[in-house]
Steps between C-alpha positions, in 0.01 A plus 500: 500500500412253227843527340664333800312181420732458198745345745276192489621444144867502595669155492597515866403296808407810698474872424384798702468861390378837620476863390535797736442863409720795595254587780562157658163354405521137384281487193524129432652170614498148361634169622670407830626846595608381845716217368878549531695475173875520434563843349830440320611843371186679621710489820715777357249789520442418867874489564544826310232667710680392817821646356324829435372506860863450611594795279230725649601395851858608424648151534628509141538751216403414145838611368721339762728214395333157501570185301798478264759777471349819362144385564246665734169415666331671205688279251397185686133603505502590129686187378793710380767389749667281240443181697402189307150355505542229764871512578693733724740598225536825308396492133516874419603834654223654716251716313585371152258208449167385635582153631204357688667363811384282787852530635461878510192479721675250726788743544247778560344294781841435652587869483180608676534228764850625575391864508199439726652214704177307439469192275342617175188280522432634850567857392255460212242356737532796736529764228237385249309181576388570856394863445291394196341209682661244268498223760506215247814624321862403569824600333732236643782374283603700194353853480504449125269199473401315818198698621165335571173693510129504428288713269329645808836623629635621167187708442600695812843559350349596163280758678808636677679546168213717377448705816817470712480511877834341588707713261500857375307502170804661339706193585240272343492724194879459472457122524269501198720737299762364259850473647781523241270556199578340168681189621426178313472165667323166517151483648482143634267291286460772238847552356699814434324833547637833380458687722442270796367754749494451876448720800611421853400135528204530264489423130347781291297403198565799272479374139636148551375235259444217561403551862318318778247783551237590241508695176261747666719544807635854524875561457505611866399151618752355742533181701660156480435141402645182640614168358255323731213632284430818696468871427409839643446808286393855576363718219488862625297613198229246572522572873518135604729205564464129433652200676492144369664197663516145368679176578630425150838623382510786250516383139326526162161466667562824695641684199175422321252543785622795705474781241148389401402493866651841569329657200167363623560638850600842364198509268264420787661765721470762229148392405 
């Protein structure tokens, strides 16, 4: 795909990208796709997927108590537990505000580790990484932000999101469906969004503006970006997903470059 070569214009030391269709066929790659990069918050979708495996295995229920008082597993996944961004303190009653929370995903990891009696990073390896052949990926440290992976591995995960094998497709559909519709909140790097829609561990594009995906991305697009200059999106209407990893922190360069890049990828896929 010619559009992937746009990463060469990004002001980053290294960048790698790939596109995979819903049928699992990789239609394009560019850059060092086997190079490990810190994922930052692109860790969260992987952690969420492990949580959903735990749910399907019966280790946890989505509506069982987890996190602060009144919060559930579902609240933690949807950033509506009321926990602050990076502190384990309550800023709002559960279900009333969309507060993007690293602390919430850390409490989610602790809850699943306790329920399964397996450290969360090891549980995620057994539940998600190993079955998908993601041998270059690790989720040690915080399940909110400390993952490391390669484009080659994340393409496997992006294919799984489009044609699930590890989860019931209905569970994945729930993960990409808005939880607690209508809640406002801050989208990191982009300011307040009303509404600020999220599913279970995945951000949903809907009509957000500005946004890190493209103007041509469908409202059903879902995924995540990370402060380490990384992103993964799936656009069900285009029938494809895109992964891009870099080694420069997110900033104005990404706000400018990513939507243009995504629009070029979507145009090539549709063309």
